[in-house]
C-alpha positions in Angstrom: 0.1 0.0 -0.1 1.2 3.5 -0.7 0.5 4.7 2.8 3.3 2.4 4.1 5.8 3.7 1.6 5.3 7.3 2.6 4.7 7.4 6.4 2.6 10.3 7.7 5.4 11.3 10.2 7.7 12.2 7.3 5.0 14.2 5.7 4.4 16.0 8.9 8.0 16.6 9.5 8.4 18.2 5.9 5.3 20.3 6.6 7.0 21.7 9.8 10.1 22.5 8.2 8.3 24.5 5.4 6.1 26.4 7.9 9.2 27.2 9.9 10.3 29.5 7.0 7.3 31.9 7.0 7.5 31.8 10.9 11.1 32.8 10.8 10.5 35.5 8.4 7.7 37.0 10.7 9.9 36.8 13.7 12.6 38.7 11.7 10.3 41.4 10.9 9.0 41.7 14.5 12.8 41.7 15.4 13.6 44.6 13.3 10.4 46.7 14.7 10.9 46.2 18.4 13.6 48.1 20.0 14.0 45.7 22.8 14.2 42.6 20.5 16.6 44.5 18.3 18.9 45.6 21.4 19.1 42.6 23.3 18.2 39.6 21.0 19.5 40.8 17.4 22.5 43.0 18.1 24.8 40.9 20.4 24.7 37.6 18.2 25.1 39.9 15.1 28.2 41.8 16.5 29.8 38.6 17.8 29.2 36.8 14.4 30.8 39.8 12.6 33.7 40.1 15.0 34.5 36.3 14.6 34.0 36.3 10.7 36.4 39.5 10.3 39.0 38.0 12.6 39.0 34.8 10.6 39.2 36.9 7.4 42.2 39.1 8.7 44.1 36.0 9.9 43.7 34.4 6.7 45.2 37.4 4.9 48.0 37.7 7.4 46.8 40.5 9.5 47.5 39.7 13.1 46.1 41.8 16.1 44.2 44.4 13.9 41.1 45.7 15.7 37.8 44.9 14.1 35.1 47.7 14.0 31.8 46.9 15.2 28.9 46.9 12.7 26.6 49.9 12.7 23.2 49.5 14.4 21.1 48.9 11.2 23.5 46.5 9.6 23.9 44.7 12.9 19.9 44.5 13.3 19.7 43.2 9.8 22.5 40.5 10.3 20.9 39.6 13.8 17.4 39.2 12.3 18.9 36.8 9.6 20.8 34.8 12.0 17.7 34.5 14.2 15.5 33.3 11.3 18.3 30.7 10.1 18.5 29.6 13.8 14.7 29.0 13.8 14.8 26.9 10.7 17.9 25.1 11.9 16.2 24.5 15.1 12.9 23.2 13.5 15.0 20.9 11.4 17.0 19.6 14.2 13.8 18.8 16.2 12.3 17.2 13.3 15.4 15.0 12.9 15.4 14.1 16.7 11.8 13.2 16.6 12.3 10.9 13.6 15.2 9.4 15.3 13.2 8.8 18.4 10.3 7.3 16.4 12.6 5.0 14.6 14.4 3.7 17.7 11.1 3.3 19.4 9.8 1.1 16.5 13.1 -0.8 16.5 12.9 -1.5 20.2 9.2 -2.4 19.9 10.2 -4.9 17.0 13.1 -6.4 19.0 10.6 -6.8 22.0 8.1 -8.6 19.8 10.6 -10.9 18.6 12.1 -11.7 21.8 8.6 -12.5 23.2 8.0 -14.6 20.2 11.3 -16.4 20.8 10.5 -16.8 24.5 7.0 -18.2 23.5 8.6 -20.8 21.1 11.0 -21.8 23.9 8.2 -22.4 26.5 6.5 -24.5 23.8 9.5 -26.5 23.0 9.9 -27.2 26.7 6.4 -28.1 27.2 6.6 -30.6 24.4 9.7 -32.0 25.8 8.0 -32.6 28.9 4.9 -34.3 27.2 7.5 -36.4 25.2 9.1 -37.5 28.5 5.8 -38.2 30.1 4.9 -40.5 27.2 8.2 -42.1 27.0 7.8 -42.9 30.8 4.5 -44.4 30.1 5.9 -46.8 27.4 6.6 -50.5 28.4 10.3 -51.4 29.2 12.3 -52.1 26.0 10.5 -49.6 23.8 12.3 -46.7 22.4 10.6 -43.3 22.1 9.8 -42.6 18.5 8.7 -46.2 17.6 5.3 -47.6 17.3 4.6 -50.5 19.6 5.4 -54.0 18.1 8.1 -52.2 15.7 11.4 -52.7 17.5 14.4 -50.9 16.4 16.5 -52.8 13.8 19.4 -53.2 16.2 17.5 -55.6 18.5 18.7 -59.1 18.7 16.3 -62.0 17.8 16.8 -63.5 21.0 14.8 -60.7 22.9 11.8 -61.3 20.7 12.4 -58.1 19.0 9.0 -58.0 17.4 9.9 -60.4 14.6 7.7 -63.4 13.5 8.5 -66.7 15.2 11.3 -68.7 13.4 12.6 -65.7 11.6 15.9 -65.8 13.5 18.8 -65.5 11.1 17.9 -62.9 8.6 14.3 -62.0 9.0 14.6 -58.8 7.3 11.4 -58.1 5.1 9.1 -60.1 7.2 6.0 -58.7 8.7 5.8 -58.1 12.5 3.7 -60.8 14.3 0.3 -59.6 15.0 -3.3 -60.7 15.5 -4.5 -62.6 12.2 -1.2 -64.1 11.5 
């Protein structure tokens, strides 16, 4: 069936990731407009990102110890809002990955538990059958091996013990029918 090939959880994950993009855009717009959000949420990460990026670029170009000028407030607010939006999309994606991983491990654990229960059940059934076989073997008359029908002795028995062969068949009684009623 097609539903099994395309699980609902994967569809919901994809939907959540797609919905996180407009949500991030809306939060970015709010971050640009709100002075509190702008000053305490957007600006510090943006300035830190700018500082790390510029230090890495200067080191690659061979400038050591040069001071990095901070971004102006407008550019920092824009960069901070972009960073915030990307963090939201990344966070939603990471959450979706985690939830999918947890779902898969839960399914695997349930499958292993079911297999272990089935194996235990088969083992218990085998033990009951062994007990029944031992009880049946104990009810057999002496000289009869388990697994042989009464009157059919194993081929290794000697003719002197009766062995279930017809009388007078000592010395090569192979192929003779067992003695029974009507013979």
